[in-house]
N, C-alpha and C positions, 0 to 999 in steps of 0.2 A: 554353293556356300556349304561349308564343311559343318556336319551336324556332330554334337558332341555327344557320346555316350558315357555313363557311370558305370562300372561294373563293382558292383559291392559282392565280394567274393574271398573267402578265407583260404582257399587253394591258390597259392602262389604261382605253381606250375600252371594250372589250368588257366588262371587269370593272364598268364604271360603267353602261353599259346593262343589264346583267344584274341588277346589285346592285338597280337602282331598281325593275326588273319582279319580282323576289323580295320585295322590301320592300312593295311594293304588294298583294303576294299574301299578306301576314302574317308573312314570316319576317323575321328579325334578321340582317343580312349583315354580315360582315367581309372585308375583302379584304387579302391579302397579295401582294405583287409578285414574291416570289421564294422559292425553298425555305427558305432560313434563317429569313425571317420567318414564313413558313408553319408551319414546326416548332415555332417559338416559339409563336405563337399556338395552336396545336394543345394544347399543353401548359398554357398559361394559362386556357384555357376561357372560358365552357361552349362546346361545339361537339357538335353533334348530328349533323352530316354534313359531310363534306369534299367540295368540288369542285376536283379537282387537274388543273392542264393538265400534258401530259407533257413540253412544251417550255419548260423554265425558264432563266433566263439565269445562273444559278450552278450548276444541279445537274438531273440527269435527273430528271423526275417519276417514273419507275419506281424511282429510289433513294430518292426521298422516300417513295413508298409502302411499301417496304421497311422504312424508317425507322419510319414511323408505326406499322406492325405489329410493331415490336420495343419499343416504349414500355410502360412498366408499366401494370398495372393496365387499368382499363376504357379507358382513353384508346386502347390498342392497338385495340379493338374499335369505335371509332367508324366509321360506314360511309364508304366512300370512292367517290365516282362520277368517273370518269377523264374527261377530254375530251381527245379524241384527233384527231389529223389524219385526214381522210377517206381510206378505203381503206388505213390503216395496220394490217393485220391482226396482224401479229407483235406490234406494241406491246400491242393489246388482249389477246392470248393470254397475254402475258409478265405483263402487268398483272394479269389475272385469277388467273394461278398466283401472284401475289405478295399476293393477297387483297382486291384491288378488289371492291366489289360489282356494279357496273355500269359501263358506258361509253357515251358518247355522242359519235358523230364530229362534227367541226366541218364546215362551217357548220351549225348547228343552230337549229330554230325554238324560241323562249323558251317556248311552250306545252309542247312535247314535253319540255323539260329539266324544267318544273314537274311534269310528269306523272311523269317516272323519279324526281325528288326524291320527291314524296310516294309513290310506289311503295314506295321503299328504305326510308323511315322507316315505312311501314305495316308492312312485313316486320319491321322492327326491334323496333318497340314490342308489348309483351304486350298483351292483349286484356283491358282492365279489367273486372272483374265476372264473367268466365269462368269456369267451373268448370274445375278443375285437373284436366288430363288427361295422364296418362302413358303413352306406348307402351313395353312391354317385348318385347325379343326376346333371349332368353337373357341375355347378359352386357351387352348394349346397352339403354340407357336414353335414351328421347327424350320429353323434358319439354317438351310444347308450350305450358304457361303460362308458364314460366320461360325459354323458349327456349334449354334447355341440352341437350346429349347427353354422356351418360357410358358408358364402356367400363370393365367391371370396376371402377365406383365412381370411375374417374378420368377429369377432365373432357377431352372432344374440342373443339379448337378450329376452328370454323367460322364463316364471315360469316354475315351475317343472310340472304343469297341462298342461300349453301349449305345452310343450315338449313332453308329452305322447300324446297329442292329434296329434301333427305332426307326431310322429312314428307311431300311430295307422293307420293314413291314408296312409304314406309313405311304410308302410310294404304290403298293400293291394293296391298298385299303380295300376291304370288303374280300379278299382272297386269301382262302385259307393256305398257310405255308407250312410244310413238314420240317421239322428241326434241321434235316439234312440239307433242305433247300435253302434255309435262313443261313446256315453256316458256310454253304458253298458260295452264296451269294456275297457273303462279306468277306471269308477267308480265300475263297478262290479255291476250295478244295473240300472233299467231302468229310463229313463229321465220323470220327472214330465212334465204332458201333456202341459203345457204351458209356460214352462221353455226355454227362449232363450238364455240362458247365453252362449250356445254353439256358437251362432252367434257372440257373443261379443267375444269370445276366437279367432275365426277365422279370426275376422277382426285385432286382435293384431298380429296374426301369419303370415297374408299376409303383415302387415306394416313390419315386421322384414325380410321378404325372398322374396318379390315381387319387382320388379323393379318399376311397376306402379301398385298401390293397385287398381285402377280404372278399370284395364285391366289385371287382373291376369292371368298367365301362368302356375303356379304350383298347386295350389289349385282353383278348379273351382265349382262352384255353379250348381247344377241341379235342376232346380226350381221344387218345389213341392216334392223333393225327400230327397236330402241331397248335399251331397260333395263327390268329386273325386280328387285323387292327379294324375295328369297327368304323365304318364310314360315317355314321351319323353320331354325333357328339355333342355335349352341351355348346 
């Protein structure tokens, strides 16, 4: 089944080159040159993933990401891969806090972009034919098949990337994992030396599943090492 990508990018030349490459790779690609047309295209659908540039002529890409996440229904959960100015770490961090699933600095290699897209879509989709597996930790339920998380029966809002981070920790409950081990398990590659995006995501996960973010009981920080998912919970 063809997967549909929406590229919100004001650089027509770049959009054309990327669109042609991704089309040859089997995707259906639409292009929106600004934030307004991008938001309209997201709601018109179908969209399986959004490539979002942060420097748009009519809007801040971060604001567009925020507005996408505020849309009703499943549309709000469409994966977003941000395209950022190289070295603009603060924009990446803010974007991740707003719910982006991944980022790629410009300039980028088309092959890396394709790999990132496939990785995000792979995390987003449930495994067909897989046995339903639900992990239960007290009042926290993690359904790997449905890719949902519930606390006291209420759904927790996580991006597909954050869901995979949570599963990575939960499957290894009681074991301390370094940031590098966590990111390698999820992305399949080592974490860049000074990339602290993992901490941003952990903050978002804690906000969704902890009763008190300042005093977490489920995901614990091990100073100088990484994180551990507590075996014993409420």
